[in-house]
C-alpha positions in Angstrom: 15.4 7.6 -17.8 12.6 8.4 -15.3 11.7 7.4 -11.8 8.3 6.1 -10.7 7.0 5.4 -7.3 4.5 3.1 -5.7 3.2 2.9 -2.1 0.7 0.7 -0.3 -0.1 -0.6 3.1 -0.5 -4.1 4.5 -1.7 -5.4 7.9 0.9 -7.6 9.6 0.2 -8.9 13.1 -2.3 -6.1 13.9 0.1 -3.4 12.7 -0.1 -1.3 9.5 3.1 -1.4 7.5 3.9 1.0 4.7 5.6 -0.3 1.6 7.3 2.3 -0.7 9.1 1.4 -3.9 11.1 3.5 -6.3 11.6 2.2 -9.9 13.7 3.4 -12.8 12.1 3.2 -16.2 13.6 3.8 -19.7 10.7 4.8 -21.9 12.9 5.1 -24.9 13.7 1.4 -24.7 10.9 -1.0 -25.7 10.3 -4.2 -23.8 12.4 -3.1 -20.8 10.4 -3.6 -17.5 10.8 -1.1 -14.7 13.9 -1.7 -12.5 13.4 -1.7 -8.8 15.9 0.9 -7.5 15.0 1.0 -3.8 12.4 -0.4 -1.4 11.3 0.6 2.1 9.0 -1.0 4.6 8.1 0.4 8.1 5.2 1.2 10.4 6.0 4.9 9.9 5.3 6.2 6.4 8.2 8.8 6.5 10.7 6.1 7.7 9.6 3.8 4.9 10.2 6.7 2.4 13.7 7.3 4.0 14.6 3.7 3.6 13.4 3.8 -0.1 15.4 7.0 -0.7 12.2 9.0 -1.6 13.3 12.4 -0.3 11.1 14.8 -2.3 8.3 16.1 -0.1 5.9 16.5 -3.0 6.3 12.9 -4.1 5.9 11.8 -0.5 2.6 13.7 -0.1 1.3 12.4 -3.4 2.1 8.8 -2.4 0.4 9.3 1.0 -2.7 10.7 -0.7 -2.8 7.7 -3.0 -2.6 5.3 -0.1 -5.4 7.1 1.7 -7.6 7.2 -1.4 -7.2 3.4 -1.9 -8.2 2.5 1.7 -11.3 0.4 1.5 -13.9 1.4 4.0 -15.8 -1.3 5.8 -19.5 -1.6 5.4 -21.6 -2.3 8.5 -24.3 -4.8 8.0 -26.8 -5.1 10.8 -27.9 -8.6 11.7 -31.3 -9.6 12.8 -31.5 -9.8 16.6 -33.6 -12.9 16.6 -31.1 -14.9 14.6 -31.1 -18.6 15.7 -28.5 -21.1 15.0 -29.6 -24.4 13.6 -27.4 -27.5 13.6 -27.6 -30.3 11.2 -28.5 -33.5 12.9 -26.0 -36.3 12.7 
């Protein structure tokens, strides 16, 4: 029996929420999917971990680093200043 963890963020009404999940897996048993043991959601990462019963500081740090590594950065595309809008005639 082993525990695995996942964490991600989601924007909900202009607030970032952290989702932390703790699963139990049985690698010795074939065709048995991971079992969700606990789940936490909060705008504060540490509170989400507390709700999900993830208490190991090393695991918390690793999850936070994975979240930060998966953040997609926006690409700025400059628009031509003399852009004109054209409407289709009806």
